[in-house]
Backbone as XML, in Angstrom:
<?xml version="1.0"?>
<chain id="A" units="angstrom">
  <residue number="1" name="MET">
    <atom name="N" x="15.573" y="7.863" z="5.893"/>
    <atom name="CA" x="15.236" y="7.164" z="4.564"/>
    <atom name="C" x="15.943" y="5.913" z="4.000"/>
  </residue>
  <residue number="2" name="ASP">
    <atom name="N" x="17.308" y="5.565" z="5.084"/>
    <atom name="CA" x="18.057" y="4.242" z="4.776"/>
    <atom name="C" x="16.448" y="3.134" z="5.189"/>
  </residue>
  <residue number="3" name="GLU">
    <atom name="N" x="15.824" y="3.446" z="5.914"/>
    <atom name="CA" x="14.958" y="2.074" z="6.223"/>
    <atom name="C" x="13.764" y="2.238" z="4.958"/>
  </residue>
  <residue number="4" name="VAL">
    <atom name="N" x="13.434" y="3.221" z="4.348"/>
    <atom name="CA" x="12.718" y="3.168" z="3.428"/>
    <atom name="C" x="13.106" y="2.512" z="2.371"/>
  </residue>
  <residue number="5" name="TYR">
    <atom name="N" x="14.373" y="3.182" z="1.819"/>
    <atom name="CA" x="14.894" y="2.309" z="0.632"/>
    <atom name="C" x="15.562" y="0.748" z="0.861"/>
  </residue>
  <residue number="6" name="ASN">
    <atom name="N" x="15.523" y="0.677" z="2.178"/>
    <atom name="CA" x="15.755" y="-0.957" z="2.143"/>
    <atom name="C" x="14.574" y="-1.733" z="2.608"/>
  </residue>
  <residue number="7" name="ALA">
    <atom name="N" x="13.277" y="-0.899" z="2.814"/>
    <atom name="CA" x="12.203" y="-1.571" z="2.826"/>
    <atom name="C" x="11.826" y="-2.946" z="2.174"/>
  </residue>
  <residue number="8" name="ASP">
    <atom name="N" x="11.120" y="-4.088" z="2.641"/>
    <atom name="CA" x="10.512" y="-5.026" z="1.628"/>
    <atom name="C" x="9.391" y="-4.427" z="0.941"/>
  </residue>
  <residue number="9" name="GLU">
    <atom name="N" x="8.390" y="-3.463" z="1.438"/>
    <atom name="CA" x="7.142" y="-2.770" z="1.227"/>
    <atom name="C" x="7.125" y="-1.590" z="1.641"/>
  </residue>
  <residue number="10" name="CYS">
    <atom name="N" x="6.730" y="-0.764" z="0.703"/>
    <atom name="CA" x="6.170" y="0.559" z="1.557"/>
    <atom name="C" x="4.690" y="1.285" z="1.086"/>
  </residue>
  <residue number="11" name="PHE">
    <atom name="N" x="3.868" y="1.901" z="1.661"/>
    <atom name="CA" x="2.753" y="2.299" z="1.277"/>
    <atom name="C" x="2.085" y="3.626" z="1.821"/>
  </residue>
  <residue number="12" name="ILE">
    <atom name="N" x="1.544" y="4.100" z="1.541"/>
    <atom name="CA" x="0.988" y="5.435" z="2.211"/>
    <atom name="C" x="-0.801" y="4.748" z="2.219"/>
  </residue>
  <residue number="13" name="SER">
    <atom name="N" x="-1.241" y="5.390" z="3.348"/>
    <atom name="CA" x="-2.816" y="4.913" z="3.572"/>
    <atom name="C" x="-3.429" y="6.380" z="4.190"/>
  </residue>
  <residue number="14" name="ALA">
    <atom name="N" x="-4.593" y="6.688" z="3.032"/>
    <atom name="CA" x="-5.382" y="7.682" z="3.767"/>
    <atom name="C" x="-6.642" y="7.345" z="3.064"/>
  </residue>
  <residue number="15" name="ALA">
    <atom name="N" x="-7.762" y="8.125" z="3.722"/>
    <atom name="CA" x="-9.131" y="7.906" z="3.444"/>
    <atom name="C" x="-9.339" y="7.743" z="1.886"/>
  </residue>
  <residue number="16" name="THR">
    <atom name="N" x="-8.876" y="8.910" z="1.292"/>
    <atom name="CA" x="-9.442" y="9.365" z="-0.331"/>
    <atom name="C" x="-8.537" y="8.314" z="-1.219"/>
  </residue>
  <residue number="17" name="ILE">
    <atom name="N" x="-7.427" y="7.983" z="-0.505"/>
    <atom name="CA" x="-6.300" y="6.760" z="-1.545"/>
    <atom name="C" x="-6.697" y="5.551" z="-1.284"/>
  </residue>
  <residue number="18" name="ILE">
    <atom name="N" x="-7.032" y="5.262" z="-0.307"/>
    <atom name="CA" x="-7.275" y="3.729" z="0.428"/>
    <atom name="C" x="-5.951" y="3.343" z="0.789"/>
  </residue>
  <residue number="19" name="LEU">
    <atom name="N" x="-4.900" y="2.554" z="-0.111"/>
    <atom name="CA" x="-4.016" y="2.148" z="0.400"/>
    <atom name="C" x="-2.958" y="2.413" z="-1.227"/>
  </residue>
  <residue number="20" name="LEU">
    <atom name="N" x="-1.863" y="3.261" z="-0.898"/>
    <atom name="CA" x="-1.213" y="3.713" z="-2.198"/>
    <atom name="C" x="0.397" y="3.145" z="-2.121"/>
  </residue>
  <residue number="21" name="PRO">
    <atom name="N" x="0.641" y="1.679" z="-2.869"/>
    <atom name="CA" x="1.914" y="1.590" z="-2.693"/>
    <atom name="C" x="2.919" y="2.372" z="-2.987"/>
  </residue>
  <residue number="22" name="VAL">
    <atom name="N" x="4.028" y="2.298" z="-2.341"/>
    <atom name="CA" x="5.498" y="3.262" z="-2.803"/>
    <atom name="C" x="6.015" y="2.389" z="-3.455"/>
  </residue>
  <residue number="23" name="ILE">
    <atom name="N" x="6.805" y="2.685" z="-4.543"/>
    <atom name="CA" x="7.725" y="1.665" z="-4.867"/>
    <atom name="C" x="9.023" y="2.360" z="-5.575"/>
  </residue>
  <residue number="24" name="LYS">
    <atom name="N" x="9.023" y="4.132" z="-5.015"/>
    <atom name="CA" x="10.418" y="4.642" z="-5.190"/>
    <atom name="C" x="10.401" y="5.504" z="-4.367"/>
  </residue>
  <residue number="25" name="ALA">
    <atom name="N" x="11.288" y="6.106" z="-3.866"/>
    <atom name="CA" x="11.522" y="7.192" z="-2.937"/>
    <atom name="C" x="12.905" y="8.021" z="-3.445"/>
  </residue>
  <residue number="26" name="ASP">
    <atom name="N" x="12.908" y="9.132" z="-3.721"/>
    <atom name="CA" x="13.750" y="10.056" z="-4.248"/>
    <atom name="C" x="14.545" y="9.480" z="-5.333"/>
  </residue>
  <residue number="27" name="GLY">
    <atom name="N" x="13.715" y="8.916" z="-6.333"/>
    <atom name="CA" x="14.442" y="8.293" z="-7.546"/>
    <atom name="C" x="14.847" y="6.935" z="-7.262"/>
  </residue>
  <residue number="28" name="LYS">
    <atom name="N" x="14.993" y="6.220" z="-5.925"/>
    <atom name="CA" x="15.404" y="5.288" z="-5.733"/>
    <atom name="C" x="14.282" y="3.945" z="-5.667"/>
  </residue>
  <residue number="29" name="ALA">
    <atom name="N" x="14.477" y="2.956" z="-6.260"/>
    <atom name="CA" x="13.558" y="1.791" z="-6.262"/>
    <atom name="C" x="13.311" y="0.956" z="-4.711"/>
  </residue>
  <residue number="30" name="ILE">
    <atom name="N" x="12.220" y="1.038" z="-4.252"/>
    <atom name="CA" x="11.800" y="0.219" z="-2.919"/>
    <atom name="C" x="11.639" y="-1.520" z="-3.232"/>
  </residue>
  <residue number="31" name="ASN">
    <atom name="N" x="12.272" y="-2.505" z="-2.894"/>
    <atom name="CA" x="11.992" y="-3.581" z="-3.069"/>
    <atom name="C" x="11.818" y="-3.717" z="-4.798"/>
  </residue>
  <residue number="32" name="GLY">
    <atom name="N" x="12.827" y="-3.328" z="-5.238"/>
    <atom name="CA" x="13.147" y="-3.460" z="-6.905"/>
    <atom name="C" x="12.101" y="-3.104" z="-7.641"/>
  </residue>
  <residue number="33" name="GLY">
    <atom name="N" x="11.722" y="-1.965" z="-7.145"/>
    <atom name="CA" x="10.330" y="-1.279" z="-7.886"/>
    <atom name="C" x="9.091" y="-1.865" z="-8.122"/>
  </residue>
  <residue number="34" name="LYS">
    <atom name="N" x="8.976" y="-3.157" z="-7.422"/>
    <atom name="CA" x="7.595" y="-4.192" z="-7.468"/>
    <atom name="C" x="6.792" y="-3.915" z="-6.192"/>
  </residue>
  <residue number="35" name="ILE">
    <atom name="N" x="5.641" y="-3.770" z="-6.255"/>
    <atom name="CA" x="4.532" y="-3.890" z="-5.336"/>
    <atom name="C" x="4.501" y="-4.926" z="-4.468"/>
  </residue>
  <residue number="36" name="GLY">
    <atom name="N" x="4.610" y="-5.121" z="-3.471"/>
    <atom name="CA" x="4.697" y="-6.228" z="-2.434"/>
    <atom name="C" x="3.715" y="-6.878" z="-2.415"/>
  </residue>
  <residue number="37" name="GLU">
    <atom name="N" x="3.631" y="-8.057" z="-2.131"/>
    <atom name="CA" x="2.444" y="-8.896" z="-1.554"/>
    <atom name="C" x="1.429" y="-8.394" z="-0.745"/>
  </residue>
  <residue number="38" name="TYR">
    <atom name="N" x="1.951" y="-7.670" z="0.427"/>
    <atom name="CA" x="1.226" y="-7.619" z="1.895"/>
    <atom name="C" x="0.780" y="-6.078" z="1.289"/>
  </residue>
  <residue number="39" name="THR">
    <atom name="N" x="1.213" y="-5.680" z="0.785"/>
    <atom name="CA" x="0.357" y="-4.389" z="0.157"/>
    <atom name="C" x="-0.729" y="-4.441" z="-0.588"/>
  </residue>
  <residue number="40" name="THR">
    <atom name="N" x="-0.134" y="-5.382" z="-1.671"/>
    <atom name="CA" x="-1.521" y="-5.965" z="-2.420"/>
    <atom name="C" x="-2.817" y="-6.527" z="-1.410"/>
  </residue>
  <residue number="41" name="LYS">
    <atom name="N" x="-2.283" y="-7.112" z="-0.590"/>
    <atom name="CA" x="-3.404" y="-8.422" z="0.111"/>
    <atom name="C" x="-4.089" y="-7.096" z="0.997"/>
  </residue>
  <residue number="42" name="LEU">
    <atom name="N" x="-3.199" y="-6.165" z="1.831"/>
    <atom name="CA" x="-4.048" y="-5.454" z="2.552"/>
    <atom name="C" x="-5.153" y="-4.361" z="1.827"/>
  </residue>
  <residue number="43" name="ARG">
    <atom name="N" x="-4.518" y="-3.839" z="0.602"/>
    <atom name="CA" x="-5.335" y="-3.411" z="-0.217"/>
    <atom name="C" x="-6.930" y="-3.773" z="-0.676"/>
  </residue>
  <residue number="44" name="GLU">
    <atom name="N" x="-6.810" y="-5.253" z="-0.849"/>
    <atom name="CA" x="-7.818" y="-5.863" z="-1.171"/>
    <atom name="C" x="-8.782" y="-6.332" z="-0.199"/>
  </residue>
  <residue number="45" name="LEU">
    <atom name="N" x="-8.176" y="-6.276" z="1.246"/>
    <atom name="CA" x="-8.755" y="-7.019" z="2.432"/>
    <atom name="C" x="-9.584" y="-5.452" z="2.765"/>
  </residue>
  <residue number="46" name="TYR">
    <atom name="N" x="-8.817" y="-4.180" z="2.674"/>
    <atom name="CA" x="-9.472" y="-2.821" z="3.046"/>
    <atom name="C" x="-10.869" y="-2.379" z="2.273"/>
  </residue>
  <residue number="47" name="LYS">
    <atom name="N" x="-10.558" y="-2.939" z="1.162"/>
    <atom name="CA" x="-11.794" y="-2.631" z="-0.206"/>
    <atom name="C" x="-12.754" y="-3.584" z="0.484"/>
  </residue>
  <residue number="48" name="GLU">
    <atom name="N" x="-12.517" y="-4.976" z="0.400"/>
    <atom name="CA" x="-13.738" y="-5.599" z="0.894"/>
    <atom name="C" x="-14.554" y="-5.241" z="2.305"/>
  </residue>
  <residue number="49" name="ILE">
    <atom name="N" x="-13.625" y="-4.466" z="3.222"/>
    <atom name="CA" x="-14.346" y="-3.879" z="4.387"/>
    <atom name="C" x="-15.160" y="-3.011" z="3.999"/>
  </residue>
  <residue number="50" name="LEU">
    <atom name="N" x="-14.630" y="-2.045" z="3.288"/>
    <atom name="CA" x="-15.337" y="-0.909" z="2.605"/>
    <atom name="C" x="-16.937" y="-1.490" z="2.230"/>
  </residue>
  <residue number="51" name="LYS">
    <atom name="N" x="-16.634" y="-2.263" z="1.147"/>
    <atom name="CA" x="-17.906" y="-2.892" z="0.664"/>
    <atom name="C" x="-18.889" y="-3.606" z="1.369"/>
  </residue>
  <residue number="52" name="ALA">
    <atom name="N" x="-18.626" y="-4.116" z="2.414"/>
    <atom name="CA" x="-19.148" y="-4.849" z="3.503"/>
    <atom name="C" x="-19.960" y="-3.412" z="4.490"/>
  </residue>
  <residue number="53" name="GLN">
    <atom name="N" x="-19.268" y="-2.595" z="5.039"/>
    <atom name="CA" x="-19.684" y="-1.372" z="5.526"/>
    <atom name="C" x="-20.791" y="-0.626" z="4.971"/>
  </residue>
  <residue number="54" name="ALA">
    <atom name="N" x="-20.541" y="-0.645" z="3.241"/>
    <atom name="CA" x="-21.300" y="0.268" z="2.545"/>
    <atom name="C" x="-22.632" y="-0.786" z="2.434"/>
  </residue>
  <residue number="55" name="LYS">
    <atom name="N" x="-22.619" y="-1.901" z="2.376"/>
    <atom name="CA" x="-24.025" y="-2.630" z="2.392"/>
    <atom name="C" x="-24.976" y="-2.470" z="3.666"/>
  </residue>
  <residue number="56" name="MET">
    <atom name="N" x="-24.480" y="-2.254" z="4.809"/>
    <atom name="CA" x="-24.621" y="-1.748" z="5.817"/>
    <atom name="C" x="-25.631" y="-0.537" z="6.212"/>
  </residue>
  <residue number="57" name="ILE">
    <atom name="N" x="-25.258" y="0.224" z="5.108"/>
    <atom name="CA" x="-25.912" y="1.595" z="5.308"/>
    <atom name="C" x="-27.307" y="1.609" z="4.191"/>
  </residue>
</chain>
């Protein structure tokens, strides 16, 4: 858990939630409780891919 607490960013990925930022673990803030820029960018890129794939169907 030390790696999680000291991470710059942390997220969970799944088909139903796309990409969920994790800003707290066991009551301890990760990255000062802020969503990281890479997490935000990855989520947006993934949503763009899903939209593009939906247009192909």
